[in-house]
C-alpha positions as CSV (number, residue, x, y, z in Angstrom):
1,X,-55.6,-24.2,-53.7
2,X,-57.7,-24.9,-56.8
3,X,-59.4,-21.7,-58.1
4,X,-63.1,-22.0,-58.1
5,X,-64.9,-19.9,-60.7
6,X,-67.8,-17.6,-59.5
7,X,-70.2,-19.1,-62.0
8,X,-69.5,-22.7,-60.9
9,X,-69.8,-21.7,-57.2
10,X,-73.1,-20.0,-57.9
11,X,-74.3,-23.0,-59.9
12,X,-73.4,-25.4,-57.1
13,X,-75.1,-23.2,-54.5
14,X,-78.3,-23.0,-56.6
15,X,-78.3,-26.8,-57.0
16,X,-77.8,-27.2,-53.2
17,X,-80.7,-24.8,-52.4
18,X,-83.0,-26.6,-54.9
19,X,-82.2,-30.0,-53.4
20,X,-82.7,-28.7,-49.8
21,X,-86.0,-27.1,-50.7
22,X,-87.3,-30.3,-52.3
23,X,-86.4,-32.4,-49.3
24,X,-88.1,-29.9,-47.0
25,X,-91.2,-29.9,-49.1
26,X,-91.5,-33.7,-48.9
27,X,-91.0,-33.5,-45.1
28,X,-93.6,-30.8,-44.3
29,X,-96.1,-30.6,-47.2
30,X,-96.5,-34.1,-48.7
31,X,-98.4,-37.0,-47.3
32,X,-97.6,-40.6,-48.2
33,X,-99.9,-42.5,-50.5
34,X,-102.7,-44.3,-48.7
35,X,-102.5,-48.0,-49.6
36,X,-104.6,-50.9,-48.4
37,X,-103.5,-54.3,-47.1
38,X,-104.6,-57.9,-47.0
39,X,-106.2,-59.0,-43.8
40,X,-104.0,-62.1,-43.6
41,X,-100.8,-60.3,-44.5
42,X,-98.4,-61.4,-41.7
43,X,-95.5,-59.4,-43.1
44,X,-97.0,-56.2,-41.6
45,X,-98.0,-57.7,-38.2
46,X,-94.7,-57.5,-36.4
47,X,-94.5,-55.7,-33.0
48,X,-93.2,-52.2,-32.6
49,X,-89.6,-51.9,-31.4
50,X,-87.4,-48.9,-30.9
51,X,-84.7,-48.3,-33.4
52,X,-81.3,-49.7,-32.5
53,X,-79.7,-46.9,-34.6
54,X,-81.6,-43.7,-34.1
55,X,-82.0,-40.9,-36.6
56,X,-79.5,-38.9,-34.5
57,X,-77.0,-41.8,-34.8
58,X,-77.6,-41.9,-38.5
59,X,-76.9,-38.2,-38.8
60,X,-73.6,-38.6,-36.9
61,X,-72.6,-41.4,-39.2
62,X,-73.6,-39.8,-42.5
63,X,-72.6,-36.2,-41.8
64,X,-70.5,-35.4,-38.7
65,X,-68.1,-38.4,-39.0
66,X,-67.1,-37.8,-42.6
67,X,-66.7,-34.0,-42.0
68,X,-64.6,-34.7,-39.0
69,X,-62.3,-37.0,-41.0
70,X,-61.8,-34.2,-43.5
71,X,-60.7,-31.7,-40.9
72,X,-57.1,-32.4,-41.9
73,X,-57.9,-30.8,-45.2
74,X,-58.4,-27.5,-43.4
75,X,-55.6,-27.7,-40.9
76,X,-52.7,-29.3,-42.9
77,X,-53.2,-28.9,-46.6
78,X,-54.4,-26.7,-49.4
79,X,-56.9,-29.0,-50.9
80,X,-60.2,-27.6,-52.2
81,X,-62.1,-28.2,-49.0
82,X,-65.2,-26.2,-50.2
83,X,-65.6,-28.5,-53.2
84,X,-65.1,-31.7,-51.2
85,X,-67.5,-30.8,-48.4
86,X,-69.9,-29.1,-50.7
87,X,-70.3,-32.0,-53.0
88,X,-70.6,-34.4,-50.0
89,X,-73.5,-32.4,-48.5
90,X,-75.1,-32.0,-51.9
91,X,-74.9,-35.8,-52.2
92,X,-76.6,-36.2,-48.8
93,X,-79.6,-34.1,-49.9
94,X,-79.7,-35.9,-53.3
95,X,-79.7,-39.2,-51.6
96,X,-82.4,-38.1,-49.1
97,X,-84.5,-36.8,-52.0
98,X,-84.4,-40.1,-53.8
99,X,-85.5,-41.8,-50.5
100,X,-88.3,-39.4,-49.9
101,X,-89.7,-39.6,-53.4
102,X,-89.8,-43.4,-53.1
103,X,-91.3,-43.4,-49.6
104,X,-94.1,-40.9,-50.2
105,X,-95.0,-42.1,-53.7
106,X,-95.4,-45.8,-52.8
107,X,-96.7,-45.4,-49.2
108,X,-95.3,-48.9,-48.5
109,X,-96.4,-50.3,-45.2
110,X,-93.7,-51.1,-42.6
111,X,-93.5,-54.6,-41.0
112,X,-94.9,-53.0,-37.8
113,X,-97.8,-51.2,-39.5
114,X,-100.7,-53.0,-37.8
115,X,-99.1,-52.5,-34.4
116,X,-98.6,-48.8,-35.0
117,X,-101.7,-47.9,-37.0
118,X,-104.2,-50.1,-35.1
119,X,-106.7,-50.0,-37.9
120,X,-110.4,-50.2,-37.2
121,X,-110.7,-53.0,-39.7
122,X,-108.4,-56.0,-40.1
123,X,-106.6,-55.4,-36.8
124,X,-107.4,-58.9,-35.5
125,X,-107.0,-60.5,-38.9
126,X,-109.6,-61.9,-41.3
127,X,-113.1,-62.5,-40.1
128,X,-113.5,-65.3,-42.6
129,X,-111.3,-67.8,-44.4
130,X,-111.3,-65.5,-47.5
131,X,-108.4,-63.1,-47.9
132,X,-109.8,-59.6,-48.1
133,X,-108.0,-56.5,-49.3
134,X,-108.9,-53.7,-47.0
135,X,-108.8,-50.1,-48.2
136,X,-111.5,-48.4,-46.3
137,X,-109.9,-48.3,-42.9
138,X,-108.8,-45.7,-40.3
139,X,-105.9,-45.8,-37.9
140,X,-107.1,-45.5,-34.3
141,X,-103.6,-44.4,-33.1
142,X,-103.9,-40.7,-32.5
143,X,-100.2,-40.0,-33.0
144,X,-100.2,-38.9,-36.6
145,X,-96.4,-38.8,-36.8
146,X,-96.2,-42.5,-35.9
147,X,-98.9,-43.4,-38.3
148,X,-97.3,-41.5,-41.1
149,X,-94.0,-43.1,-40.4
150,X,-95.5,-46.5,-40.6
151,X,-96.4,-45.9,-44.2
152,X,-92.8,-45.1,-45.3
153,X,-91.2,-48.5,-45.6
154,X,-89.8,-48.4,-49.1
155,X,-87.0,-47.9,-49.2
156,X,-84.7,-47.8,-46.2
157,X,-83.3,-44.3,-45.5
158,X,-81.0,-45.7,-42.9
159,X,-79.5,-48.2,-45.3
160,X,-79.2,-45.6,-48.1
161,X,-77.6,-43.0,-45.7
162,X,-75.1,-45.4,-44.1
163,X,-73.9,-46.8,-47.4
164,X,-73.7,-43.4,-49.0
165,X,-71.3,-42.3,-46.2
166,X,-69.4,-45.5,-46.3
167,X,-68.9,-45.6,-50.1
168,X,-68.0,-41.9,-50.1
169,X,-65.4,-42.4,-47.3
170,X,-64.1,-45.5,-49.1
171,X,-63.1,-43.5,-52.1
172,X,-62.1,-40.5,-50.0
173,X,-59.6,-42.5,-48.0
174,X,-58.4,-44.2,-51.1
175,X,-57.6,-40.9,-52.7
176,X,-56.4,-39.2,-49.6
177,X,-54.2,-41.8,-48.0
178,X,-53.3,-44.3,-50.7
179,X,-50.0,-42.5,-51.4
180,X,-48.9,-42.7,-47.8
181,X,-46.6,-45.8,-47.4
182,X,-47.2,-46.3,-43.7
183,X,-51.0,-46.0,-44.0
184,X,-51.3,-48.0,-47.2
185,X,-51.2,-51.3,-45.2
186,X,-54.0,-50.4,-42.8
187,X,-56.2,-48.7,-45.4
188,X,-58.0,-51.8,-46.5
189,X,-58.8,-52.6,-42.9
190,X,-60.3,-49.1,-42.3
191,X,-62.3,-49.4,-45.5
192,X,-63.6,-52.8,-44.4
193,X,-64.7,-51.3,-41.0
194,X,-66.7,-48.7,-42.9
195,X,-68.8,-51.4,-44.6
196,X,-69.2,-53.4,-41.5
197,X,-70.7,-50.4,-39.8
198,X,-73.0,-49.7,-42.8
199,X,-74.1,-53.4,-43.0
200,X,-74.8,-53.3,-39.2
201,X,-77.1,-50.3,-39.6
202,X,-78.9,-52.0,-42.5
203,X,-79.3,-55.3,-40.6
204,X,-80.8,-53.5,-37.6
205,X,-83.6,-52.1,-39.8
206,X,-84.7,-55.7,-40.4
207,X,-84.3,-56.9,-36.8
208,X,-86.1,-53.9,-35.5
209,X,-89.0,-54.6,-37.9
210,X,-88.7,-51.2,-39.5
211,X,-88.2,-52.5,-43.1
212,X,-88.7,-55.5,-45.2
213,X,-85.6,-57.2,-46.8
214,X,-86.3,-55.6,-50.2
215,X,-86.4,-52.2,-48.7
216,X,-82.9,-52.6,-47.2
217,X,-81.5,-54.1,-50.4
218,X,-82.7,-51.2,-52.5
219,X,-81.5,-48.7,-49.9
220,X,-78.0,-50.2,-50.0
221,X,-78.0,-50.1,-53.8
222,X,-79.3,-46.5,-54.1
223,X,-77.0,-45.1,-51.4
224,X,-74.0,-46.7,-53.0
225,X,-75.0,-45.5,-56.4
226,X,-75.4,-41.9,-55.3
227,X,-72.0,-42.0,-53.5
228,X,-70.3,-43.5,-56.5
229,X,-71.8,-40.8,-58.7
230,X,-70.6,-38.0,-56.4
231,X,-67.1,-39.4,-56.0
232,X,-66.5,-40.8,-59.5
233,X,-68.4,-38.4,-61.7
234,X,-68.4,-35.1,-59.8
235,X,-65.4,-34.9,-57.6
236,X,-63.3,-37.7,-59.1
237,X,-61.8,-38.5,-55.7
238,X,-60.7,-42.0,-56.6
239,X,-58.8,-40.6,-59.6
240,X,-56.8,-38.4,-57.3
241,X,-57.9,-35.1,-58.9
242,X,-58.3,-33.4,-55.6
243,X,-55.4,-35.2,-54.0
244,X,-52.4,-34.1,-56.2
245,X,-50.9,-31.0,-54.4
246,X,-47.5,-29.8,-55.1
247,X,-45.0,-31.3,-52.7
248,X,-42.3,-28.8,-51.5
249,X,-38.9,-30.4,-51.6
250,X,-36.7,-27.5,-50.4
251,X,-34.4,-25.4,-52.5
252,X,-32.4,-26.1,-55.7
253,X,-29.2,-24.4,-56.7
254,X,-29.4,-23.3,-60.4
255,X,-26.1,-22.3,-62.0
256,X,-26.6,-19.7,-64.7
257,X,-24.0,-18.5,-67.1
258,X,-24.5,-14.9,-68.1
259,X,-23.8,-13.4,-71.6
260,X,-20.5,-11.9,-70.4
261,X,-19.2,-15.3,-69.4
262,X,-19.6,-14.9,-65.6
263,X,-21.4,-17.5,-63.6
264,X,-23.8,-17.1,-60.7
265,X,-26.0,-19.3,-58.6
266,X,-29.7,-18.8,-58.0
267,X,-31.7,-20.5,-55.3
268,X,-35.3,-21.4,-56.1
269,X,-38.1,-23.2,-54.3
270,X,-38.6,-26.6,-55.8
271,X,-41.8,-28.7,-56.0
272,X,-42.3,-32.3,-57.2
273,X,-45.6,-32.8,-59.0
274,X,-47.4,-36.2,-59.1
275,X,-47.3,-36.4,-62.9
276,X,-44.8,-34.7,-65.1
277,X,-45.1,-33.8,-68.8
278,X,-42.6,-35.4,-71.2
279,X,-41.4,-32.0,-72.3
280,X,-40.9,-29.3,-69.6
281,X,-43.3,-26.3,-70.2
282,X,-42.0,-22.8,-70.9
283,X,-42.4,-22.0,-67.2
284,X,-39.6,-24.4,-66.4
285,X,-37.2,-22.7,-68.7
286,X,-38.3,-19.2,-68.0
287,X,-37.9,-19.8,-64.2
288,X,-34.2,-20.0,-64.8
289,X,-34.3,-16.8,-66.8
290,X,-33.7,-18.7,-70.1
291,X,-35.8,-17.7,-73.1
292,X,-38.2,-20.4,-74.3
293,X,-36.5,-20.5,-77.7
294,X,-32.9,-20.7,-76.4
295,X,-30.3,-22.8,-78.2
296,X,-28.1,-24.7,-75.8
297,X,-25.4,-25.1,-78.5
298,X,-24.9,-21.3,-78.5
299,X,-22.6,-20.4,-75.6
300,X,-23.7,-16.8,-75.7
301,X,-27.1,-17.8,-74.3
302,X,-27.8,-18.8,-70.7
303,X,-27.6,-22.5,-69.9
304,X,-28.9,-24.5,-67.0
305,X,-26.6,-26.9,-65.1
306,X,-27.3,-30.6,-65.5
307,X,-27.4,-30.8,-61.7
308,X,-31.0,-29.8,-61.8
309,X,-33.3,-32.8,-61.7
310,X,-35.5,-33.2,-64.7
311,X,-38.5,-34.1,-62.6
312,X,-38.4,-30.9,-60.6
313,X,-40.1,-27.6,-61.6
314,X,-38.2,-24.5,-60.5
315,X,-40.4,-21.6,-59.4
């Protein structure tokens, strides 16, 4: 397993805590900006409808499902699970922080704002033919949580969260399974299903009158951008950096000629690495008890049999 330095681990933990605290602050201590509306604005007069994909469903999609798919890292391999899971969770908090900053700063009104807020002015529309921008109004709905939520339209957290998980899993599956011949054929189908699910979540936010089209589009772009940054710039999953373990291939017989002329065989564990250097490192030579500066033309020095494959390190 990849060694993780203490300094890097502490730095990642501090970054994680900072992101979590900032998200919590926005949730409990910040109110959305109060903005007005035009009395004839029909884009915010849609009826209230329950969410097709609830917040619980979104959590299952963006957190539990990806972690469950990565359980094989714990059970079957020696991959850096802490790094993969840690960066994924940090990305979730970063993605949510971007969403909350946009929502609470803009205070954009949802399509169902009038139905939820029930303002004391402009509820029935304009009293005259002139379009009036109403700012001095109060919501008659006593459920403050519903009223606050009706001011958080821009941009869609559901779209951002679903596409963050889908893009992250897209690169995860590509790096994790692209080297498996039997799975390589079905991998594009699995990746396509991920985006179908993500688009379904995004579409429901429009059909449920929770977001405007622009909110969903920006959510898709932002969630995908955060996921790409986490995978490509931080964990480099699609480059295979976290998916290049040593593959054990069994044992190799190494014939060694001693200085006195006698021959003996040594059995060593062998591993095939994904990428091999052009010139074997000193560890390859020293593993067969041969000095790094040995001269093969000198019979008095140990030599390695040509039966040993060049693309195998001997440990």
